[in-house]
C-alpha positions in Angstrom: -45.5 195.2 100.7 -45.3 197.4 103.5 -46.7 200.8 103.7 -45.4 203.1 106.5 -48.4 205.8 107.3 -49.1 208.5 109.8 -52.2 208.2 112.5 -53.1 211.0 114.6 -53.1 210.2 118.2 -56.7 209.9 118.5 -57.4 206.9 116.0 -53.9 205.4 117.1 -55.2 204.9 120.2 -58.7 203.4 119.1 -56.5 200.9 116.7 -54.5 200.0 119.7 -57.2 199.2 122.2 -58.6 196.9 119.2 -61.8 199.5 118.8 -60.5 200.4 115.2 -60.2 197.6 113.0 -60.1 199.3 109.8 -58.1 202.1 107.9 -59.6 204.5 105.4 -57.1 206.1 103.0 -56.8 207.8 99.7 -56.2 204.9 96.9 -52.7 206.4 96.0 -50.8 203.3 97.0 -51.5 199.7 95.4 -53.0 198.3 98.4 -53.6 194.8 98.7 -54.6 191.8 100.7 -51.5 190.7 102.7 -49.9 193.9 102.9 -48.6 195.2 106.2 -49.4 198.7 107.3 -46.8 200.4 109.7 -49.2 202.9 111.4 -47.0 205.3 113.0 -48.7 208.0 115.5 -48.0 211.5 114.5 -49.0 214.6 116.5 -49.2 216.8 113.7 -45.9 217.9 114.0 -43.7 214.9 114.6 -43.6 211.4 115.4 -44.2 210.2 118.6 -42.3 207.0 118.5 -45.2 205.0 119.3 -45.8 202.2 116.2 -48.6 199.4 115.6 -48.1 196.9 112.8 -51.1 195.6 111.3 -52.0 193.3 108.2 -54.8 194.2 105.8 -57.2 191.4 105.4 -60.0 192.6 103.2 -60.2 196.0 100.9 -63.5 197.6 99.7 -62.2 200.0 96.7 -64.1 202.9 95.1 -65.1 200.5 92.4 -67.5 198.8 94.7 -70.3 201.5 94.8 -69.8 202.1 98.6 -66.7 204.0 98.8 -65.7 207.5 97.8 -63.7 207.6 94.4 -60.0 207.5 95.1 -60.5 206.2 98.6 -60.1 202.5 99.4 -61.2 201.2 103.0 -58.9 198.5 104.5 -59.9 195.7 107.1 -56.8 195.4 109.5 -55.6 192.6 112.3 
């Protein structure tokens, strides 16, 4: 499944440079390992046109005891 997500410029830059290899999101979608994240840069008012595509390779859910209830941590590459 493909998920289109907004990303603020400071986080977009960190993903693009390879420093940020995870996404923390509300668990309001059915995220699964193998899903594709289309991360679109959003400046707070509009999309900038920049896009990075990443694959979810690991998921840590709120049921683990390590993530806030209602959130998910996804490792991406």
